[in-house]
SEPA-895892 format. One record per residue (C-alpha): x, y, z; residue in three letters; residue number from 1. Coordinates in nm, 4 decimals. Last residue first. Example, Ala and Ser with C-alpha at 12.3 -4.5 7.8 and 13.67 -1.06 7.14 Angstrom:
2
NODE          X          Y          Z   rest    nr
NODE     1.3670    -0.1060     0.7140    SER     2
NODE     1.2300    -0.4500     0.7800    ALA     1
***
This chain:
276
NODE          X          Y          Z   rest    nr
NODE    -9.8971    -7.6512    19.5910    VAL   276
NODE    -9.8826    -7.2912    19.4748    SER   275
NODE    -9.5773    -7.0864    19.5539    GLN   274
NODE    -9.6439    -6.7438    19.7033    GLU   273
NODE    -9.4710    -6.4747    19.5051    GLU   272
NODE    -9.1773    -6.2919    19.6529    VAL   271
NODE    -9.1743    -5.9201    19.7157    VAL   270
NODE    -8.8307    -5.7779    19.7809    PRO   269
NODE    -8.7401    -5.6946    20.1432    ALA   268
NODE    -8.7872    -5.3505    20.2906    GLU   267
NODE    -8.5918    -5.2555    20.6037    GLY   266
NODE    -8.3026    -5.3509    20.3784    PHE   265
NODE    -8.3045    -5.0004    20.2336    ARG   264
NODE    -8.1577    -4.8752    20.5608    ALA   263
NODE    -7.8165    -5.0345    20.4996    LEU   262
NODE    -7.6279    -4.7040    20.5148    ALA   261
NODE    -7.8271    -4.6343    20.8319    MET   260
NODE    -7.6760    -4.9455    20.9913    ALA   259
NODE    -7.3233    -4.8350    20.9039    GLY   258
NODE    -7.3853    -4.4935    21.0579    ALA   257
NODE    -7.5272    -4.6565    21.3722    VAL   256
NODE    -7.2258    -4.8869    21.4122    ALA   255
NODE    -6.9739    -4.6087    21.3452    VAL   254
NODE    -7.1388    -4.3632    21.5846    ALA   253
NODE    -7.1604    -4.6211    21.8643    PHE   252
NODE    -6.8021    -4.7350    21.8087    GLY   251
NODE    -6.6732    -4.3766    21.8137    LEU   250
NODE    -6.8634    -4.2927    22.1322    VAL   249
NODE    -6.7460    -4.6171    22.2968    ALA   248
NODE    -6.3857    -4.5563    22.1882    LEU   247
NODE    -6.3891    -4.2002    22.3242    TRP   246
NODE    -6.5297    -4.3218    22.6571    THR   245
NODE    -6.2397    -4.5654    22.6874    LEU   244
NODE    -6.0403    -4.4097    22.9711    GLY   243
NODE    -6.2039    -4.6187    23.2418    ASP   242
NODE    -6.4534    -4.8641    23.0954    ARG   241
NODE    -6.7745    -4.6984    22.9812    THR   240
NODE    -7.0683    -4.5690    23.1841    ARG   239
NODE    -7.4425    -4.6136    23.2206    ASP   238
NODE    -7.5725    -4.4228    23.5241    GLY   237
NODE    -7.9466    -4.4570    23.4707    LEU   236
NODE    -8.0485    -4.0936    23.4184    TRP   235
NODE    -7.7860    -3.9289    23.1952    VAL   234
NODE    -7.6093    -4.2292    23.0392    VAL   233
NODE    -7.9071    -4.4606    22.9980    GLY   232
NODE    -8.1401    -4.1803    22.8896    VAL   231
NODE    -7.8874    -4.0696    22.6267    ALA   230
NODE    -7.8594    -4.4241    22.4888    ALA   229
NODE    -8.2392    -4.4531    22.4782    PRO   228
NODE    -8.2679    -4.1325    22.2724    GLY   227
NODE    -7.9827    -4.2003    22.0274    ILE   226
NODE    -8.0563    -4.5626    21.9424    THR   225
NODE    -8.4226    -4.6507    21.8810    GLU   224
NODE    -8.5269    -4.3234    21.7188    GLY   223
NODE    -8.2255    -4.2910    21.4895    ILE   222
NODE    -8.2581    -4.6497    21.3636    VAL   221
NODE    -8.6324    -4.6005    21.3134    MET   220
NODE    -8.5772    -4.2860    21.1077    GLY   219
NODE    -8.3368    -4.4742    20.8812    ALA   218
NODE    -8.5974    -4.7482    20.8505    THR   217
NODE    -8.8696    -4.5025    20.7533    ALA   216
NODE    -8.6533    -4.3316    20.4918    THR   215
NODE    -8.5592    -4.6646    20.3343    THR   214
NODE    -8.9197    -4.7815    20.3631    VAL   213
NODE    -9.0378    -4.4957    20.1456    SER   212
NODE    -9.4167    -4.5125    20.1556    GLY   211
NODE    -9.6465    -4.7982    20.2384    ARG   210
NODE    -9.6260    -5.1596    20.3534    GLN   209
NODE    -9.3012    -5.1732    20.5502    LEU   208
NODE    -9.3843    -4.8420    20.7172    ALA   207
NODE    -9.7301    -4.9680    20.8146    SER   206
NODE    -9.5804    -5.2802    20.9724    THR   205
NODE    -9.3240    -5.0650    21.1551    LEU   204
NODE    -9.5951    -4.8380    21.2927    LEU   203
NODE    -9.8044    -5.1301    21.4168    ILE   202
NODE    -9.5006    -5.3019    21.5702    PHE   201
NODE    -9.3853    -4.9810    21.7388    ALA   200
NODE    -9.7301    -4.9187    21.8870    ALA   199
NODE    -9.7339    -5.2655    22.0423    GLY   198
NODE    -9.3845    -5.2258    22.1871    GLY   197
NODE    -9.4604    -4.8847    22.3325    GLY   196
NODE    -9.7888    -4.9999    22.4840    ILE   195
NODE    -9.6388    -5.3124    22.6456    VAL   194
NODE    -9.3188    -5.1456    22.7674    LEU   193
NODE    -9.4942    -4.8304    22.8889    ALA   192
NODE    -9.7459    -5.0469    23.0753    TYR   191
NODE    -9.4664    -5.2220    23.2633    THR   190
NODE    -9.2816    -4.8918    23.3136    ALA   189
NODE    -9.5822    -4.7536    23.5036    PRO   188
NODE    -9.5116    -5.0079    23.7827    ASN   187
NODE    -9.8211    -5.1063    23.9811    THR   186
NODE    -9.8947    -5.4265    23.7882    LEU   185
NODE    -9.5313    -5.5339    23.7915    LEU   184
NODE    -9.4971    -5.4784    24.1649    THR   183
NODE    -9.8077    -5.6842    24.2402    VAL   182
NODE    -9.6965    -5.9648    24.0076    PRO   181
NODE    -9.3396    -5.9865    24.1456    ALA   180
NODE    -9.1052    -5.9438    23.8506    LEU   179
NODE    -8.8975    -5.6737    24.0193    SER   178
NODE    -8.6658    -5.4001    23.8951    ASP   177
NODE    -8.8611    -5.2856    23.5912    ILE   176
NODE    -8.6981    -4.9569    23.4921    LEU   175
NODE    -8.4253    -5.1284    23.2893    ARG   174
NODE    -8.6820    -5.3055    23.0722    VAL   173
NODE    -8.8597    -4.9712    23.0347    SER   172
NODE    -8.5540    -4.8121    22.8719    VAL   171
NODE    -8.5330    -5.0679    22.5920    GLU   170
NODE    -8.9108    -5.0814    22.5426    VAL   169
NODE    -8.9321    -4.7024    22.5188    VAL   168
NODE    -8.6622    -4.7182    22.2509    GLY   167
NODE    -8.8728    -4.9648    22.0535    PHE   166
NODE    -9.1570    -4.7148    22.0573    GLY   165
NODE    -8.9238    -4.4264    21.9739    PHE   164
NODE    -8.7948    -4.6223    21.6749    GLY   163
NODE    -9.1456    -4.7059    21.5551    ALA   162
NODE    -9.2419    -4.3390    21.5809    GLY   161
NODE    -8.9246    -4.2312    21.4018    LEU   160
NODE    -9.0024    -4.4710    21.1185    GLY   159
NODE    -9.3679    -4.3760    21.0906    LEU   158
NODE    -9.2887    -4.0040    21.0956    ALA   157
NODE    -9.0092    -4.0452    20.8387    LEU   156
NODE    -9.2344    -4.2436    20.6059    ALA   155
NODE    -9.5234    -3.9974    20.6334    ARG   154
NODE    -9.3184    -3.6796    20.5919    ALA   153
NODE    -9.3049    -3.7208    20.2136    PRO   152
NODE    -9.6823    -3.6859    20.1770    GLY   151
NODE    -9.9678    -3.8408    20.3669    SER   150
NODE   -10.0796    -3.9186    20.7195    LEU   149
NODE   -10.4367    -4.0314    20.7770    ARG   148
NODE   -10.3468    -4.4011    20.8045    GLY   147
NODE   -10.0927    -4.3160    21.0712    ALA   146
NODE   -10.3580    -4.1950    21.3154    ALA   145
NODE   -10.3762    -4.5163    21.5193    LEU   144
NODE    -9.9979    -4.5539    21.5149    ALA   143
NODE    -9.9491    -4.1896    21.6126    LEU   142
NODE   -10.1848    -4.2375    21.9068    LEU   141
NODE    -9.9833    -4.5433    22.0098    LEU   140
NODE    -9.6606    -4.3434    21.9803    MET   139
NODE    -9.8030    -4.0778    22.2126    GLY   138
NODE    -9.9071    -4.3434    22.4637    ALA   137
NODE    -9.5531    -4.4825    22.4622    ALA   136
NODE    -9.4072    -4.1343    22.5149    VAL   135
NODE    -9.6423    -4.0801    22.8100    ALA   134
NODE    -9.5504    -4.4162    22.9625    LEU   133
NODE    -9.1802    -4.3403    22.9250    MET   132
NODE    -9.2342    -4.0038    23.0969    VAL   131
NODE    -9.4241    -4.1838    23.3730    TYR   130
NODE    -9.1271    -4.4109    23.4372    LYS   129
NODE    -8.8854    -4.1180    23.4256    LEU   128
NODE    -9.0898    -3.9338    23.6897    THR   127
NODE    -9.0931    -4.2426    23.9113    ASP   126
NODE    -8.7149    -4.2229    23.9141    SER   125
NODE    -8.4933    -4.4766    23.7420    GLY   124
NODE    -8.2662    -4.6746    23.9670    ASP   123
NODE    -7.8938    -4.6115    23.9321    GLU   122
NODE    -7.6700    -4.9140    23.8886    ARG   121
NODE    -7.5644    -4.8441    23.5317    GLY   120
NODE    -7.4919    -5.1466    23.3156    GLU   119
NODE    -7.1372    -5.2761    23.3157    PRO   118
NODE    -6.8669    -5.1095    23.1056    GLY   117
NODE    -6.8575    -5.0656    22.7318    SER   116
NODE    -6.5230    -5.0041    22.5611    ALA   115
NODE    -6.4198    -5.3375    22.4092    LEU   114
NODE    -6.7697    -5.4427    22.3073    GLY   113
NODE    -6.8368    -5.0962    22.1702    LEU   112
NODE    -6.5271    -5.1146    21.9514    MET   111
NODE    -6.6321    -5.4584    21.8222    ALA   110
NODE    -6.9815    -5.3239    21.7542    LEU   109
NODE    -6.8386    -5.0438    21.5439    GLY   108
NODE    -6.6201    -5.2859    21.3474    ALA   107
NODE    -6.9179    -5.5133    21.2782    CYS   106
NODE    -7.1247    -5.2188    21.1558    VAL   105
NODE    -6.8378    -5.1071    20.9305    VAL   104
NODE    -6.8109    -5.4585    20.7836    ALA   103
NODE    -7.1814    -5.4540    20.6953    VAL   102
NODE    -7.1311    -5.1074    20.5439    ALA   101
NODE    -6.8473    -5.2453    20.3286    GLY   100
NODE    -7.0789    -5.5179    20.2035    TRP    99
NODE    -7.3149    -5.2345    20.1133    GLU    98
NODE    -7.0441    -5.0428    19.9290    THR    97
NODE    -6.9456    -5.3538    19.7353    GLY    96
NODE    -7.3031    -5.3866    19.6208    SER    95
NODE    -7.5352    -5.6453    19.7656    LEU    94
NODE    -7.7476    -5.8492    19.5257    ARG    93
NODE    -8.0736    -5.9772    19.6734    VAL    92
NODE    -8.1133    -6.3519    19.6164    LYS    91
NODE    -8.4029    -6.3788    19.8617    LEU    90
NODE    -8.2444    -6.6280    20.1005    LEU    89
NODE    -7.8763    -6.5384    20.0730    ARG    88
NODE    -7.8749    -6.1653    20.0011    ALA    87
NODE    -8.1859    -6.1058    20.2112    ALA    86
NODE    -8.0180    -6.2807    20.5049    VAL    85
NODE    -7.7021    -6.0703    20.4633    VAL    84
NODE    -7.8960    -5.7432    20.4390    ALA    83
NODE    -8.1221    -5.8328    20.7314    THR    82
NODE    -7.8193    -5.9170    20.9462    VAL    81
NODE    -7.6698    -5.5780    20.8626    ALA    80
NODE    -8.0054    -5.4229    20.9494    LEU    79
NODE    -7.9855    -5.6038    21.2851    SER    78
NODE    -7.6989    -5.3641    21.3557    SER    77
NODE    -7.9538    -5.1259    21.5059    ALA    76
NODE    -8.0031    -5.3849    21.7803    LEU    75
NODE    -7.6299    -5.3847    21.8553    ALA    74
NODE    -7.6310    -5.0053    21.8746    ALA    73
NODE    -7.9256    -5.0183    22.1159    SER    72
NODE    -7.7526    -5.2805    22.3319    VAL    71
NODE    -7.4294    -5.0845    22.3633    ALA    70
NODE    -7.6054    -4.7542    22.4385    TYR    69
NODE    -7.8336    -4.9245    22.6915    ILE    68
NODE    -7.5393    -5.0274    22.9067    PRO    67
NODE    -7.4830    -5.4036    22.9364    LEU    66
NODE    -7.5750    -5.6716    23.1931    SER    65
NODE    -7.9509    -5.6616    23.2435    ARG    64
NODE    -8.0046    -5.4984    22.9044    LEU    63
NODE    -7.8470    -5.8025    22.7384    ALA    62
NODE    -8.0811    -6.0485    22.9103    ALA    61
NODE    -8.3825    -5.8379    22.8144    ILE    60
NODE    -8.2608    -5.8195    22.4534    GLN    59
NODE    -8.2081    -6.1961    22.4341    PHE    58
NODE    -8.5680    -6.2428    22.5493    LEU    57
NODE    -8.6798    -5.9851    22.2935    PHE    56
NODE    -8.4940    -6.1708    22.0200    GLY    55
NODE    -8.6868    -6.4868    22.1006    LEU    54
NODE    -9.0140    -6.2952    22.0752    GLY    53
NODE    -8.9021    -6.1247    21.7549    ASP    52
NODE    -8.8150    -6.4663    21.6111    LEU    51
NODE    -9.1674    -6.5855    21.6881    ALA    50
NODE    -9.3062    -6.2635    21.5372    LEU    49
NODE    -9.1118    -6.3277    21.2188    GLY    48
NODE    -9.2521    -6.6788    21.1949    ALA    47
NODE    -9.6013    -6.5316    21.2319    ILE    46
NODE    -9.5243    -6.2726    20.9629    TYR    45
NODE    -9.3948    -6.5425    20.7311    ARG    44
NODE    -9.7075    -6.7496    20.7842    TRP    43
NODE    -9.9251    -6.4646    20.6571    GLN    42
NODE   -10.2619    -6.4247    20.8292    ARG    41
NODE   -10.1009    -6.1842    21.0779    LEU    40
NODE   -10.0347    -5.9456    20.7897    ALA    39
NODE   -10.4079    -5.9077    20.7346    ARG    38
NODE   -10.4584    -5.8268    21.1028    LEU    37
NODE   -10.1755    -5.5712    21.0938    LEU    36
NODE   -10.3296    -5.3977    20.7931    LEU    35
NODE   -10.6648    -5.3829    20.9703    ALA    34
NODE   -10.4955    -5.2217    21.2734    ALA    33
NODE   -10.3288    -4.9662    21.0439    GLU    32
NODE   -10.6518    -4.8467    20.8922    GLY    31
NODE   -10.9201    -5.0093    20.6822    GLY    30
NODE   -10.9269    -5.1324    20.3257    LYS    29
NODE   -10.6817    -5.3385    20.1261    GLY    28
NODE   -10.3179    -5.2357    20.0776    THR    27
NODE   -10.1756    -5.5780    20.0141    GLY    26
NODE   -10.0991    -5.8512    20.2691    ALA    25
NODE    -9.8170    -5.9726    20.0440    THR    24
NODE    -9.6237    -5.6526    20.1155    ARG    23
NODE    -9.6572    -5.6982    20.4909    ALA    22
NODE    -9.5615    -6.0664    20.4636    ALA    21
NODE    -9.2452    -5.9920    20.2637    VAL    20
NODE    -9.1425    -5.7236    20.5137    ALA    19
NODE    -9.2236    -5.9519    20.8055    GLN    18
NODE    -8.9981    -6.2332    20.6848    LEU    17
NODE    -8.7051    -6.0046    20.6053    VAL    16
NODE    -8.7462    -5.8137    20.9312    THR    15
NODE    -8.7584    -6.1387    21.1302    ALA    14
NODE    -8.4069    -6.2251    21.0125    THR    13
NODE    -8.2739    -5.8937    21.1426    GLY    12
NODE    -8.4660    -5.9184    21.4693    PHE    11
NODE    -8.3341    -6.2680    21.5468    CYS    10
NODE    -7.9758    -6.1890    21.4470    VAL     9
NODE    -7.9843    -5.8600    21.6401    ALA     8
NODE    -8.1176    -6.0359    21.9509    ALA     7
NODE    -7.8317    -6.2856    21.9331    GLY     6
NODE    -7.5904    -5.9922    21.9022    LEU     5
NODE    -7.7321    -5.8410    22.2216    ALA     4
NODE    -7.7135    -6.1803    22.3958    CYS     3
NODE    -7.3472    -6.2212    22.2980    VAL     2
NODE    -7.2742    -5.8661    22.4154    MET     1
***
């Protein structure tokens, strides 16, 4: 659980940096890829990517020892980290309700830590690997077409797409059982991980730039928690400690609900660049 919480800290801090960079990049011309390229010129976005990389390493370590449901709930709790970081670094005022939501997230994670058992020992089938690859490809197509979306459904579609992309990454890590180059290159889960992660980043960047980020972030939390957790339990054998299934379900629900209450922190306030 320590690695999962370390990943949440990294991802939560990166969200603040990337949100500011995405807003600073401006609308400009071109589609989602052009937006991503403009964001990559911002030092905050680069710093955020570095933290994302470190968080991903923590995530891999966590997924090798914990059930997916515990890791996904911990990753959703990165919104609590984002809220605290935004409060301290960007002088964002948190209401009493929002501080309460941070406490709720922590309580949910504590329950999960007590109830979760070891990761499932079942190997994913080839069918599941190809399903993950298909979902990843679908999210990439959504990312490329996101610039054509409009209306209230845009933010929810972008958020859910980003969440599904990150969810594909979570499941794919468990489906990669060998790091031997030949095995990696012939494993569909490897390509699902890369494509899903790339699509998620593009969709998340677009969500941070345009539309209702609160709606998009809530959609992302749903997409990256419920689906992967179900896959882990049904197909990969994830279980809880004996007699504590109820506590794991309660902790998962509490942590995710608390994270969704903090969804507005998927969007950080714009700060002006200081001239030197």
